[in-house]
TORDO-91469 format. One record per residue (C-alpha): residue number from 1; x, y, z; residue in three letters. Coordinates in steps of 0.02 Angstrom, whole numbers, plus 50000, padded with zeros to 5 digits. Each point is the difference from the previous one (the first is absolute). Layout:
{pado NUM,{X,Y,Z},Ala}
...
This chain:
{pado 1,{55281,54485,54229},Unk}
{pado 2,{50128,49990,50123},Unk}
{pado 3,{49867,50012,50148},Unk}
{pado 4,{49804,49922,49987},Unk}
{pado 5,{49897,49954,50128},Unk}
{pado 6,{49839,49927,49978},Unk}
{pado 7,{49875,49991,50133},Unk}
{pado 8,{50105,50030,50133},Unk}
{pado 9,{49928,49973,50177},Unk}
{pado 10,{50082,50011,50162},Unk}
{pado 11,{49907,49955,50193},Unk}
{pado 12,{50063,50044,50172},Unk}
{pado 13,{49881,49903,50103},Unk}
{pado 14,{49846,50032,49962},Unk}
{pado 15,{50037,50185,49897},Unk}
{pado 16,{50041,50019,49828},Unk}
{pado 17,{50163,50089,49979},Unk}
{pado 18,{49968,49996,49826},Unk}
{pado 19,{49824,49929,49895},Unk}
{pado 20,{50037,49926,49829},Unk}
{pado 21,{50111,50129,49908},Unk}
{pado 22,{50070,49988,49818},Unk}
{pado 23,{50134,50110,49910},Unk}
{pado 24,{50133,50015,49928},Unk}
{pado 25,{50170,50084,49935},Unk}
{pado 26,{50100,49997,49851},Unk}
{pado 27,{50190,50026,49988},Unk}
{pado 28,{50054,50172,49999},Unk}
{pado 29,{49849,50069,50094},Unk}
{pado 30,{50027,50088,50157},Unk}
{pado 31,{49819,49961,50096},Unk}
{pado 32,{49929,50124,50149},Unk}
{pado 33,{49912,49879,50116},Unk}
{pado 34,{49902,50095,50127},Unk}
{pado 35,{49892,49976,50142},Unk}
{pado 36,{49954,50064,50179},Unk}
{pado 37,{50066,49910,50164},Unk}
{pado 38,{49928,49818,50009},Unk}
{pado 39,{49966,49987,49798},Unk}
{pado 40,{50091,49881,49956},Unk}
{pado 41,{50146,50067,49923},Unk}
{pado 42,{50159,49926,50082},Unk}
{pado 43,{49908,49826,50027},Unk}
{pado 44,{49974,50001,49858},Unk}
{pado 45,{50213,50047,49950},Unk}
{pado 46,{50059,49880,50136},Unk}
{pado 47,{49902,49829,49897},Unk}
{pado 48,{50060,50082,49832},Unk}
{pado 49,{50192,49988,50063},Unk}
{pado 50,{49961,49823,50065},Unk}
{pado 51,{49994,50054,50216},Unk}
{pado 52,{49819,49937,50040},Unk}
{pado 53,{49914,49881,49900},Unk}
{pado 54,{49805,50069,49908},Unk}
{pado 55,{49845,49899,50056},Unk}
{pado 56,{49948,49961,49821},Unk}
{pado 57,{50018,50083,49809},Unk}
{pado 58,{50173,50011,49928},Unk}
{pado 59,{50163,50123,49996},Unk}
{pado 60,{50119,49959,49857},Unk}
{pado 61,{50189,50118,49978},Unk}
{pado 62,{50070,49991,49842},Unk}
{pado 63,{49877,49854,49955},Unk}
{pado 64,{50051,49896,50162},Unk}
{pado 65,{49874,49955,50124},Unk}
{pado 66,{50056,50083,50163},Unk}
{pado 67,{49909,49865,50130},Unk}
{pado 68,{50099,49872,49885},Unk}
{pado 69,{50156,50057,49963},Unk}
{pado 70,{50057,50138,50135},Unk}
{pado 71,{50193,49964,50006},Unk}
{pado 72,{50029,50034,49816},Unk}
{pado 73,{49855,50159,49973},Unk}
{pado 74,{50067,50105,50172},Unk}
{pado 75,{50122,49974,49872},Unk}
{pado 76,{49948,50101,49896},Unk}
{pado 77,{49921,50115,50106},Unk}
{pado 78,{50077,50184,50108},Unk}
{pado 79,{49901,50026,50162},Unk}
{pado 80,{49999,50142,50098},Unk}
{pado 81,{49875,49981,50152},Unk}
{pado 82,{49913,50117,50094},Unk}
{pado 83,{50094,50011,50166},Unk}
{pado 84,{50165,49957,49897},Unk}
{pado 85,{50107,49890,50113},Unk}
{pado 86,{50180,50004,49998},Unk}
{pado 87,{50136,49945,50118},Unk}
{pado 88,{50022,50169,50095},Unk}
{pado 89,{50212,49923,50046},Unk}
{pado 90,{50047,50000,49830},Unk}
{pado 91,{50091,50101,49912},Unk}
{pado 92,{49901,50060,49831},Unk}
{pado 93,{50130,49934,49879},Unk}
{pado 94,{50003,49835,50109},Unk}
{pado 95,{49825,50001,49999},Unk}
{pado 96,{49983,50003,49813},Unk}
{pado 97,{50144,49868,49991},Unk}
{pado 98,{49938,49864,50107},Unk}
{pado 99,{49810,50036,49914},Unk}
{pado 100,{50109,49973,49813},Unk}
{pado 101,{50080,49837,50066},Unk}
{pado 102,{49817,49934,50048},Unk}
{pado 103,{49962,50022,49805},Unk}
{pado 104,{50178,49964,49949},Unk}
{pado 105,{50028,50130,49898},Unk}
{pado 106,{50167,50004,49879},Unk}
{pado 107,{50113,50146,50030},Unk}
{pado 108,{49917,50040,50171},Unk}
{pado 109,{50094,50171,50034},Unk}
{pado 110,{50006,50069,49845},Unk}
{pado 111,{49791,49955,49998},Unk}
{pado 112,{50000,50086,50221},Unk}
{pado 113,{50086,50167,49902},Unk}
{pado 114,{49856,49992,49874},Unk}
{pado 115,{49865,50008,50125},Unk}
{pado 116,{50077,50107,50124},Unk}
{pado 117,{50047,50138,49826},Unk}
{pado 118,{49784,49981,49925},Unk}
{pado 119,{49954,50013,50191},Unk}
{pado 120,{50060,50136,50065},Unk}
{pado 121,{50104,49913,50145},Unk}
{pado 122,{50162,50098,49965},Unk}
{pado 123,{50032,50090,50148},Unk}
{pado 124,{49946,49879,50107},Unk}
{pado 125,{50030,49816,49922},Unk}
{pado 126,{50166,49987,50172},Unk}
{pado 127,{49889,50043,50127},Unk}
{pado 128,{49865,49865,50075},Unk}
{pado 129,{49821,49968,49986},Unk}
{pado 130,{49958,50057,50183},Unk}
{pado 131,{50084,50186,49950},Unk}
{pado 132,{49901,50027,49861},Unk}
{pado 133,{49873,50130,49979},Unk}
{pado 134,{49796,49870,49961},Unk}
{pado 135,{50022,50091,49803},Unk}
{pado 136,{50183,49910,49955},Unk}
{pado 137,{49928,49838,50098},Unk}
{pado 138,{49856,50003,49877},Unk}
{pado 139,{50152,50026,49869},Unk}
{pado 140,{50112,49849,50069},Unk}
{pado 141,{49859,49893,49976},Unk}
{pado 142,{49942,50044,49816},Unk}
{pado 143,{50196,49983,49944},Unk}
{pado 144,{49978,49816,50103},Unk}
{pado 145,{49820,49957,49869},Unk}
{pado 146,{50096,50072,49873},Unk}
{pado 147,{50164,49916,50027},Unk}
{pado 148,{49941,49832,49925},Unk}
{pado 149,{49947,50095,49824},Unk}
{pado 150,{49844,49929,50021},Unk}
{pado 151,{49872,49994,49859},Unk}
{pado 152,{49832,50053,50118},Unk}
{pado 153,{50003,50128,50140},Unk}
{pado 154,{49897,50002,50141},Unk}
{pado 155,{50004,50155,50118},Unk}
{pado 156,{49893,50060,50160},Unk}
{pado 157,{49992,50160,50018},Unk}
{pado 158,{50188,50037,49956},Unk}
{pado 159,{50042,50191,50027},Unk}
{pado 160,{49920,49985,50138},Unk}
{pado 161,{50108,50110,50130},Unk}
{pado 162,{50048,50084,49866},Unk}
{pado 163,{50085,50173,49977},Unk}
{pado 164,{49916,50131,49826},Unk}
{pado 165,{50160,49978,49923},Unk}
{pado 166,{50028,49798,50054},Unk}
{pado 167,{49817,49960,49908},Unk}
{pado 168,{50062,50100,49835},Unk}
{pado 169,{50149,49870,50018},Unk}
{pado 170,{49926,49832,50022},Unk}
{pado 171,{49836,50074,49892},Unk}
{pado 172,{50118,50011,49864},Unk}
{pado 173,{50094,49814,50025},Unk}
{pado 174,{49817,49941,50019},Unk}
{pado 175,{49957,50034,49829},Unk}
{pado 176,{50188,49984,49931},Unk}
{pado 177,{49958,49815,50075},Unk}
{pado 178,{49804,49990,49910},Unk}
{pado 179,{50076,50007,49832},Unk}
{pado 180,{50088,49825,50006},Unk}
{pado 181,{49907,49925,50137},Unk}
{pado 182,{49815,50010,50100},Unk}
{pado 183,{49956,50079,50127},Unk}
{pado 184,{49881,50004,50124},Unk}
{pado 185,{50004,50117,50148},Unk}
{pado 186,{49902,50037,50140},Unk}
{pado 187,{49970,50182,50057},Unk}
{pado 188,{49877,50119,50109},Unk}
{pado 189,{50086,50170,49880},Unk}
{pado 190,{49884,50023,49852},Unk}
{pado 191,{50138,50116,49920},Unk}
{pado 192,{50132,49866,50020},Unk}
{pado 193,{49842,49897,49875},Unk}
{pado 194,{49984,50136,49874},Unk}
{pado 195,{50180,50046,49975},Unk}
{pado 196,{50073,49779,49989},Unk}
{pado 197,{49842,49898,49969},Unk}
{pado 198,{49935,49943,49813},Unk}
{pado 199,{49850,49935,50109},Unk}
{pado 200,{49912,49983,50133},Unk}
{pado 201,{49923,49848,50082},Unk}
{pado 202,{49870,50069,50167},Unk}
{pado 203,{49954,49858,50144},Unk}
{pado 204,{49871,50042,50135},Unk}
{pado 205,{49950,49890,50129},Unk}
{pado 206,{50087,49835,49912},Unk}
{pado 207,{49945,50044,49848},Unk}
{pado 208,{50047,50089,49833},Unk}
{pado 209,{49882,50156,49956},Unk}
{pado 210,{50115,50070,49850},Unk}
{pado 211,{50100,49940,49903},Unk}
{pado 212,{50068,50160,49854},Unk}
{pado 213,{50105,50102,49951},Unk}
{pado 214,{50012,50167,50139},Unk}
{pado 215,{49947,50146,49868},Unk}
{pado 216,{49848,49880,49941},Unk}
{pado 217,{49943,49962,50158},Unk}
{pado 218,{50013,50217,50065},Unk}
{pado 219,{49874,50009,49856},Unk}
{pado 220,{49820,49950,50057},Unk}
{pado 221,{49906,49976,49841},Unk}
{pado 222,{49835,49969,50143},Unk}
{pado 223,{50017,50185,50054},Unk}
{pado 224,{50138,50098,49882},Unk}
{pado 225,{50049,50190,50008},Unk}
{pado 226,{50063,50104,49872},Unk}
{pado 227,{50043,50154,49968},Unk}
{pado 228,{49983,50073,49835},Unk}
{pado 229,{50039,50172,49905},Unk}
{pado 230,{49913,50059,49834},Unk}
{pado 231,{50018,50140,49909},Unk}
{pado 232,{49874,50166,50005},Unk}
{pado 233,{49866,50005,50147},Unk}
{pado 234,{49888,49829,50032},Unk}
{pado 235,{49846,50014,50115},Unk}
{pado 236,{49964,49884,50117},Unk}
{pado 237,{49819,49930,49921},Unk}
{pado 238,{50147,50009,49834},Unk}
{pado 239,{50072,49843,50099},Unk}
{pado 240,{49866,49910,50072},Unk}
{pado 241,{49990,49922,49825},Unk}
{pado 242,{50150,49895,49989},Unk}
{pado 243,{49944,49844,50074},Unk}
{pado 244,{50021,49893,50143},Unk}
{pado 245,{50037,50178,50081},Unk}
{pado 246,{49918,50015,50188},Unk}
{pado 247,{50098,50149,50079},Unk}
{pado 248,{50060,50170,49938},Unk}
{pado 249,{50119,50093,50077},Unk}
{pado 250,{50067,50177,49939},Unk}
{pado 251,{50208,50014,50078},Unk}
{pado 252,{50132,50120,49940},Unk}
{pado 253,{50013,49985,49789},Unk}
{pado 254,{49869,49852,49977},Unk}
{pado 255,{49938,49857,50066},Unk}
{pado 256,{49943,49839,50117},Unk}
{pado 257,{49885,49894,49906},Unk}
{pado 258,{49964,49850,50112},Unk}
{pado 259,{49927,49845,49960},Unk}
{pado 260,{49955,49823,50125},Unk}
{pado 261,{49953,49917,49785},Unk}
{pado 262,{50130,49868,49988},Unk}
{pado 263,{50058,50079,49837},Unk}
{pado 264,{50160,50081,49958},Unk}
{pado 265,{49907,50211,50026},Unk}
{pado 266,{50155,50080,49905},Unk}
{pado 267,{49936,49914,49811},Unk}
{pado 268,{49834,50033,50028},Unk}
{pado 269,{50077,50194,50027},Unk}
{pado 270,{50115,49996,49844},Unk}
{pado 271,{49860,49896,49917},Unk}
{pado 272,{49863,50165,50052},Unk}
{pado 273,{50136,50150,49963},Unk}
{pado 274,{50016,49875,49822},Unk}
{pado 275,{49824,50018,49977},Unk}
{pado 276,{49975,50185,50050},Unk}
{pado 277,{50155,50084,49881},Unk}
{pado 278,{50088,50050,50175},Unk}
{pado 279,{50175,49985,50027},Unk}
{pado 280,{50077,49916,50175},Unk}
{pado 281,{50142,50082,50094},Unk}
{pado 282,{50032,49863,50126},Unk}
{pado 283,{49910,49846,50036},Unk}
{pado 284,{50086,49880,50164},Unk}
{pado 285,{49944,49901,50120},Unk}
{pado 286,{49986,50031,50155},Unk}
{pado 287,{50092,49857,50108},Unk}
{pado 288,{50018,49959,50159},Unk}
{pado 289,{50136,49960,50112},Unk}
{pado 290,{50057,49823,50006},Unk}
{pado 291,{49991,50023,50170},Unk}
{pado 292,{49802,50023,49966},Unk}
{pado 293,{49964,49880,49904},Unk}
{pado 294,{50120,49867,50148},Unk}
{pado 295,{49837,50084,50125},Unk}
{pado 296,{49864,49985,49925},Unk}
{pado 297,{50037,49814,49941},Unk}
{pado 298,{50038,49930,50174},Unk}
{pado 299,{49895,50111,50099},Unk}
{pado 300,{49888,49888,50120},Unk}
């Protein structure tokens, strides 16, 4: 595993910011790390990158323990913090060369040129960072995070301040990076998670409340709604014979069927139709939005 977290705990005084969380991320995965403000996201990311120590627990990056091999693990990580720290008096190219020298990158000018092109800084490369918009400053931070070709990329609100066109470009860049590296990103933009993340980890009040793919989280079998269309007219009384159906509603050309049992209602409907010799024309789960799932899992 590229990232492995076991029983991580972090206290600030008597307050537990992170309370016994465990998860792992494999190479080539893009994982969205979600949670409301104050849930422990940034604290976890800072521990992963070696910026702050854990109170207890084990954290390894590419097999190296962060608390023992801090310098070596930092070489393997690219980190873009929530509040992107930049030297505003430096020019874009000057700053990236400065960062590259810290990492002792060979062929530095070529690598800087590559990064400027990759994140779309061509037009702004000769400006001072202080003269850039927030979106372009974010691009500079992302270029600095990946300039040393890290194996693991940790991004805290990477698309903050970007306009819609820039969002698409940065998302595509993150997806491209994620094919060969491990990416962990924090964001409040649910569409972003659905667009680029393979998996979602949701943290609330310092504890993990979900760890699954976005599509699985959006289909809640314990309260499932299915839309079905059948050939021919069927009465409500006939459909009430389907096991586990708790509620029926006629809509458009079909029916909405609900259950509060922990079953996949689609299977029950398909089996019912087969037994009765009824042709099913449409059968689909009415999935919740990821935003609805997030609200349910993180509400007080």
